[in-house]
Structure formats: C-alpha cells, structure tokens
C-alpha positions, 0 to 999 in steps of 0.5 A: 600306150600307157605312160608306165609302159613307155617308161619301162620300155625306155629303161629297157632300151637304155640298159640294152644300149649300155650293154652294147657299148662297152667301149664307152664304159671301159673299166667302169664296171670291170677291173682296170686293164691294159698294163699286163697280160694277167690284168687283161685276163682278169678283166676279160673274165669279169666282162664275160660274167657281166655280159651273161648277168646283163642278158639274164637281167634283161630277160627276167625284167622284160618278162616281169614287165610284160607279165605285169602289163599283160595280166594286170587287173582290169575292172570287170575282168575275170578273177585271176587264175590260181597256178599251183606250179609248173614242173617243166618250167621250174625244171627248165630254169633250174637246168639253165642256171646250172648250165650257166654256172658250168659254162662260167666255171669252165671259162674261168679254169681256161683263163686261170693258168694264164693268170696264175703262171708267169710267162717268160720275158719278151725279146724286148725285155731285160737281156742282162745276165740271168745270174744277176737276178738269181738267188740261191733258193730261187726256182728256175725262171720260166723260159730261157729269158731272165725275169725280175724277182722283187721283194715287196714289204708293206709298212705303216704307211709305205711300200719298200721294194728290194731289187735283186743283184750284188749291189744293195738296191731298194726304193720306196713308194715307186717300183721301177721295172723294165718293160716286156720283162716278167716281174715276180713280186714276193709280198709280205709285211713287217707290222700289220696286214696290207694289200698290194694293188695296182689295178692296171697290172692285175689283182690284189695280193695281201701283204701278211707279216710272216707270210709271202704271197706272190703275184706277177705282171709283164708291162708291154713295150709300148707302155715305157714311160708310163706310171701306174698308180695304186694304193693299199687295199686293206685297212691298216691304220690311221694312215691307210688312205695315204699308203699309195704305191706306183710302178714306173715302166722304163725301157730295159736300158733306162732301167739299168741306168736307173739301177746303177744311179740308185745303187750309187746313191744308196752307197754314197748315202750309207758312207755319209751316214757312217761318217756322221755317226763316227763324227758324233761318237767322237764328239760325245766321247770324253 
C-alpha cells in the first residue's frame, strides 16, 4: 500500500475515533454544561450540529482521498476524461444540503423554548414566601413555586448583584443562589458594554447601558456547594481580563442564612459609615 494512502487512512481512522468518543472530549469542542437545564440544551444543540458536521466532513474527505488515489495519473495511462457536469449528482447534493438545514432548524426550534423560557423552581428549591421575592412591576413567576429575580450590573471592572427583598442586599463578584430554584437575571451596565457569561450555566448575555437583557439558570440540588466561574465576554477596557464573575450554589437554608448575615453586615457597615461621616463633619466645622 502506498505510504500516502496509509497516512490518509490513519488520519481518517483517528477522526472517526475522536467522533465516536465524545466522553473523552467532553466540553472540548462544545459549550460547558451540567450546571443548568438551559446550558445542557445549548450543549446538546451544539453536539448535534457537530456530529452532523463530522459525518459530512468524513464523507467528503474519504470521497476526495479515494478519488485522488483511484484516478491519479499513471505513466502511460489514458488521458483524463473531461466531465462537463452531472445534473443528477448536483441536484442530489443540493437537496441533501437543504434537507440537513431543515432538520437542524427543526431540532433547534424544538429545543429553543426550553432554552428561553424559565421553568418553575423544583420541590427542593427556595420555599420562602413568594411575596418576599416579588416586585410591583414583576410578572407572575412560572408555576406556583417561588423563584429569584436578581439584578446584575456590569461596571468597570466588576459585577454587582442586587437581590430582592425588604432588606438591602447585594454582593460583588460572587453571586450566591439557592439550588433547585429558578434564578432570573436582569442584566444591564452602568458605563460600557459588558457580557455576562458563566459557561456551565448557559449562554452569554450582553450587559448594555440603558437596556436590560434577561437570562436564567436553575442549578440542580446535587450541585450545592459548587462554585461556577466565568468572566466578562465583551472587551470593555484595560481591566477586561480581570473582570471575572462567580456563582456559588447553596442549599436553600444555607442561602437564607447567608442572606441574613449579608444584609446584617451591609446594615452595620452603613451605620458605621454614617457615624464616620458625622464625626468628620463635626471635626471640620468651625
């Protein structure tokens, strides 16, 4: 067997091996997943498209290599035949390409509602009073179980998260959420365009000044204690590389304890700052 043909067959075998071993290449060529149902659906769509593309690539490349070997020029052989066209063949691959496009479109629209529409929180999610998380202009949450609507603000170069409730509650850099609870994010920015992206929890969402984009995620109960890491995915200035973000998943009872401690710390800090300002004003006054 010619050496070139041997190399070509080995390369084709290697590609076939990679295509049939997705577990070994988990999240290498497709988006990260496992942290939220919408992230899983996005990952599934990418995988479907990737596998279809791999099959087409192998068919085209194997046919090309076979044609090059089978019809290569041979010393003393006949002159190559001049083919002016093959209407059935051209019509066939045009229809095949259109059919593949239609199939991918249908599959995408099947998955799209589950990616866009937040589901209801699970039975192990936050079971606190729904009124605690509602706001006057907030539409009714999906299902009968409560869910969290959190405001996300991108700033050069950090993220601020404002939580619902009567007490003032916010955090920077790390968003803390309960597991098995649908979390809806209202994302905006206060200066330039940023992009919120925690790969394992779903797709990117731009943070645009004066505009609110929404996304959601729901972390399964077995991920309690997990820290999901991400970063700003839109070039936003000199400190863009350091504009990171994280989401910490807690059990609902642990989330409530954290919220109470965080709110108390914020209140105490506010009181201390007010006292410092008052003392400074007293010292500066004649």
